[in-house]
C-alpha positions in Angstrom: -11.1 121.7 108.3 -12.2 123.6 111.4 -8.6 123.8 112.5 -7.6 125.2 109.3 -9.6 128.3 109.8 -13.0 126.9 108.2 -16.1 128.6 109.8 -18.5 125.7 109.6 -18.6 121.9 108.6 -21.6 120.2 107.0 -21.4 116.4 106.9 -23.2 114.6 103.9 -25.9 113.9 103.5 -27.4 117.3 104.7 -30.7 119.1 104.2 -30.6 122.2 102.0 -32.5 124.0 104.3 -29.7 123.3 107.0 -27.1 124.5 104.6 -28.8 127.7 103.8 -29.1 128.5 107.5 -25.5 128.0 108.1 -24.6 130.2 105.0 -26.6 133.0 106.3 -25.3 132.7 109.9 -21.9 132.9 108.3 -22.7 136.0 106.3 -24.3 137.6 109.6 -20.9 137.2 111.3 -18.9 138.3 108.6 -21.1 141.4 107.8 -22.7 142.4 111.2 -23.8 145.9 109.8 -26.6 144.0 107.7 -29.8 144.0 109.8 -31.7 140.8 109.5 -35.4 141.5 108.0 -37.1 141.0 111.2 -35.5 144.3 112.5 -37.1 146.4 110.0 -40.5 148.1 110.8 -43.7 146.7 109.6 -46.5 149.0 109.5 -49.2 146.5 108.9 -48.2 144.3 111.9 -50.9 144.2 114.5 -49.6 145.8 117.9 -51.5 143.2 120.2 -53.3 140.0 119.6 -56.0 138.2 121.9 -55.8 134.4 121.5 -58.3 132.7 124.0 -56.8 133.3 127.5 -53.6 135.0 126.1 -53.2 138.7 125.7 -49.9 139.3 123.4 -48.4 142.5 122.8 -46.0 142.2 119.7 -44.7 145.6 120.4 -43.3 145.0 123.8 -42.8 141.1 123.4 -44.8 140.2 126.3 -47.4 137.4 126.3 -49.6 137.2 129.5 -51.7 134.4 130.3 -55.0 135.6 131.8 -56.3 132.5 133.4 -53.0 131.2 134.6 -50.3 133.4 135.6 -47.7 130.8 136.0 -47.5 130.2 132.3 -45.0 132.0 130.0 -43.6 131.8 126.6 -40.0 131.3 125.9 -38.2 133.6 123.5 -38.3 130.9 120.9 -42.2 130.6 121.3 -42.6 134.2 121.3 -40.4 134.6 118.2 -42.7 131.8 116.4 -45.6 133.7 117.4 -44.5 136.9 116.2 -43.6 135.2 112.7 -47.2 133.6 112.3 -48.3 137.1 113.4 -46.9 139.2 110.8 -49.2 137.6 108.2 -52.3 136.2 110.1 -54.8 133.8 108.2 -51.7 133.1 105.9 -49.8 129.9 105.7 -46.1 130.4 106.6 -43.7 127.8 105.5 -41.2 125.6 107.6 -38.5 126.9 105.6 -39.4 130.6 106.2 -39.9 129.9 109.8 -36.4 128.2 109.9 -35.1 131.2 108.1 -36.4 133.7 110.5 -35.6 131.6 113.6 -31.9 131.2 112.0 -31.6 135.0 112.4 -31.6 134.7 116.1 -29.8 131.3 116.5 -28.1 128.6 114.2 -29.3 125.8 116.4 -32.6 125.2 114.7 -32.8 122.5 111.9 -36.1 121.5 109.9 -38.1 119.3 112.5 -37.3 121.7 115.5 -40.0 124.2 113.9 -42.5 121.2 114.5 -41.4 120.7 117.9 -41.6 124.5 118.6 -45.2 124.7 117.2 -46.2 121.8 119.4 -44.8 123.6 122.4 -46.5 126.5 121.4 -49.8 125.1 120.9 -49.7 123.1 124.4 -49.4 126.8 126.0 -51.7 128.8 123.8 -54.6 126.5 122.7 -57.5 124.9 125.2 -57.1 121.7 123.2 -53.9 121.2 121.3 -55.0 118.3 119.8 -57.8 120.3 117.8 -56.2 123.7 117.6 -58.2 126.9 116.8 -55.3 129.5 116.5 -52.1 127.8 115.2 -53.3 125.3 112.6 -51.4 123.2 109.9 -52.2 123.7 106.2 -51.1 120.6 104.7 -48.4 121.1 102.3 -48.3 124.7 103.0 -47.1 125.2 106.4 -48.5 126.9 109.5 -50.9 129.5 110.0 -52.3 131.8 112.8 -56.0 131.6 112.5 -57.6 134.9 113.6 -60.9 134.2 111.9 -62.8 132.0 114.4 -63.9 135.1 116.5 -62.1 134.4 119.2 -58.6 135.1 117.9 -58.4 139.0 117.0 -55.9 141.6 116.5 
């Protein structure tokens, strides 16, 4: 199929989320003039966050660890943090995160989100096993908790 001008191939059984992400990727390649939602301006989005030892500037996409200058966030980790910061204290579904990450790359699948959350927790949280900032809401998704007094926009 790929040799006869197909853009992609999905093997059965497949996850509906992966199929949706692949369709969106083809649409982005076909219609590059359409801007992804993440590029639109959001006035309600905080300019900066303080999460424990981290100071995060969402406008300039910089994250600085105040206690350890050698740690830094990857672009995927920062993208996840940005997605969660758009709606602090509100659960964000794995499907929504995958959709938003898919706007940057076609390489993500459903469980990659969990691994990305784990990697981000290991860097930002003092104790990743008992997270204070990036929490899981069972059946609802992940939430950036800014209510505990230590994390604040």
